[in-house]
C-alpha positions as CSV (number, residue, x, y, z in Angstrom):
1,M,77.9,113.4,81.2
2,S,79.8,115.0,84.0
3,K,78.5,114.9,87.7
4,Q,79.5,116.9,90.7
5,V,78.8,117.3,94.4
6,R,79.7,120.8,95.7
7,F,80.7,121.5,99.2
8,F,82.4,123.7,101.9
9,V,84.8,121.7,104.3
10,T,87.4,121.9,106.9
11,K,90.6,119.9,106.9
12,D,88.8,117.4,109.4
13,D,85.8,117.1,107.0
14,I,87.8,116.4,103.9
15,A,90.1,113.8,106.1
16,A,86.7,112.0,106.8
17,L,85.8,111.8,103.2
18,M,89.3,110.6,102.3
19,S,89.0,108.0,104.8
20,V,85.7,106.7,103.3
21,A,87.6,106.8,99.8
22,D,90.3,104.8,101.2
23,Q,87.9,102.2,102.7
24,L,86.3,102.0,99.2
25,G,89.7,101.1,97.7
26,C,90.4,104.4,95.9
27,R,93.9,105.7,95.6
28,V,95.2,109.1,94.8
29,I,97.0,109.1,91.5
30,A,99.5,111.6,90.1
31,R,98.2,114.6,88.2
32,V,101.4,115.3,86.3
33,I,104.3,112.7,85.8
34,P,107.6,112.7,83.7
35,T,106.6,111.6,80.2
36,E,107.0,107.5,79.7
37,S,107.0,106.9,83.4
38,T,104.5,105.0,85.5
39,P,102.2,107.3,87.7
40,W,102.5,106.9,91.4
41,V,99.5,106.3,93.7
42,E,99.0,106.6,97.4
43,S,96.2,106.4,100.0
44,P,93.8,109.2,100.0
45,T,94.2,109.4,103.6
46,K,97.8,111.0,103.0
47,V,96.3,113.9,101.3
48,T,95.8,116.9,103.5
49,H,93.3,119.9,103.2
50,D,96.4,122.2,103.4
51,S,97.8,120.5,100.3
52,E,99.4,122.8,97.7
53,A,97.5,121.0,95.0
54,A,94.1,122.7,94.1
55,F,92.7,119.4,93.1
56,F,93.7,115.8,92.8
57,Y,92.5,112.5,91.4
58,L,91.0,109.3,92.9
59,L,91.6,106.1,90.9
60,P,89.2,103.2,92.0
61,S,90.9,100.0,93.0
62,E,89.5,98.0,90.2
63,F,91.8,99.8,87.7
64,A,95.4,99.5,87.3
65,V,97.5,102.8,87.1
66,V,98.1,102.0,83.4
67,E,94.3,102.5,82.7
68,A,94.7,106.3,83.4
69,F,95.8,108.2,80.4
70,Y,98.3,111.0,80.1
71,Q,99.2,113.4,77.5
72,E,102.4,115.3,77.1
73,L,102.2,119.0,78.1
74,E,102.8,121.3,75.0
75,F,104.8,123.8,76.7
76,E,106.6,121.4,79.2
77,P,108.1,118.6,77.1
78,G,109.0,115.7,79.2
79,R,106.0,116.0,81.4
80,S,102.4,114.7,81.0
81,K,99.2,115.3,82.6
82,L,96.4,113.1,83.4
83,I,93.4,113.3,81.0
84,A,90.4,113.1,83.2
85,R,87.9,112.8,80.3
86,T,89.3,109.5,79.2
87,S,90.6,108.1,82.5
88,P,88.6,106.3,85.2
89,V,89.1,108.9,87.8
90,I,87.2,111.1,90.3
91,E,88.5,114.7,90.6
92,V,88.5,115.9,94.3
93,S,88.8,119.7,94.8
94,P,89.1,119.8,98.6
95,G,88.5,123.6,98.8
96,S,90.1,125.7,101.5
97,V,89.4,128.1,104.4
98,A,90.5,131.7,104.3
99,G,90.2,133.0,107.9
100,S,86.5,132.4,108.7
101,K,85.3,131.9,105.2
102,P,85.4,128.2,103.7
103,I,86.0,128.1,99.8
104,E,84.1,125.7,97.8
105,G,85.3,122.2,96.9
106,R,83.8,119.3,95.1
107,I,84.0,115.8,93.9
108,Y,83.7,115.6,90.1
109,L,83.2,112.8,87.6
110,Q,84.3,114.2,84.1
111,Q,84.7,110.8,82.3
112,D,82.6,110.4,79.1
113,D,79.6,108.2,79.9
114,S,80.3,106.4,76.6
115,H,83.6,105.1,78.0
116,P,83.9,101.5,78.7
117,R,85.0,102.2,82.3
118,Y,82.4,104.7,83.1
119,S,79.8,102.5,84.9
120,T,82.6,101.3,87.4
121,T,83.9,104.8,88.0
122,L,80.3,106.0,88.4
123,R,79.8,103.3,90.9
124,Y,82.5,104.8,93.2
125,F,81.5,108.2,92.7
126,D,77.9,107.3,93.9
127,R,79.3,105.8,96.9
128,L,81.3,108.9,97.9
129,R,78.1,111.0,96.9
130,N,75.8,108.9,99.0
131,W,78.1,109.2,102.0
132,I,78.3,112.9,101.7
133,R,74.5,113.1,101.5
134,K,74.0,111.0,104.4
135,N,76.6,112.4,106.7
136,W,76.9,116.0,105.8
137,T,74.3,119.1,105.9
138,K,72.7,120.8,102.9
139,T,72.9,124.5,102.7
140,D,69.6,126.4,102.6
141,D,69.8,127.1,98.8
142,G,70.2,123.2,98.3
143,K,73.4,123.6,96.2
144,F,76.1,122.7,98.6
145,F,76.8,120.2,101.3
146,L,78.7,121.1,104.5
147,G,81.0,118.8,106.3
148,E,80.2,118.1,110.0
149,E,82.8,120.5,111.5
150,T,81.9,123.2,108.9
151,T,78.2,122.8,109.8
152,R,79.1,123.3,113.5
153,L,81.3,126.3,112.9
154,C,78.5,127.8,110.8
155,R,76.0,127.4,113.4
156,S,78.2,128.8,116.0
157,G,78.8,131.8,114.0
158,N,82.5,131.1,113.6
159,F,82.4,130.5,109.7
160,Q,80.6,132.8,107.2
161,L,79.5,131.0,103.9
162,L,79.5,133.2,100.9
163,Y,78.7,132.4,97.4
164,G,77.5,134.5,94.4
165,G,77.0,137.5,96.6
166,K,74.8,135.6,99.0
167,T,75.3,134.3,102.5
168,L,74.4,130.6,102.9
169,Q,73.3,128.9,106.0
170,P,73.0,125.1,106.9
171,I,69.5,123.9,106.7
172,P,67.9,123.7,110.3
173,E,68.3,120.5,112.2
């Protein structure tokens, strides 16, 4: 069963979350690699909010890179993409900011819960989710979290949160 935590964040907010991921021992693993090659990994603190990637994956430190599974792309022979459903990874979509409007991001666990590595991956996901719940503010509809800087910018009127035709607000302090 998939799990997700949805949020609106600035680059400083996502940097704080990636610092936590780094402290937990997570590493960013390549989404696409040359077929038959070993995936690269790097510290999550090197990922920026301005990254060209719409999303990336975190691999918990308890797993070796060879435990992530890749499948060759049908229309790009010689290149393979990570298969999140069968790999012990957590997807991170950092979202973005367009002017004064943050665009939704999320952390997402897609791995099948019958997978033997699921419980370990879930433990890392839960640690990230718990940090978000403890440190970030919920929106008034209860569906999203706001990073610290995003909350401050919303409360000062510098950010406008729009989702599904509605304007969202941080819950009152």
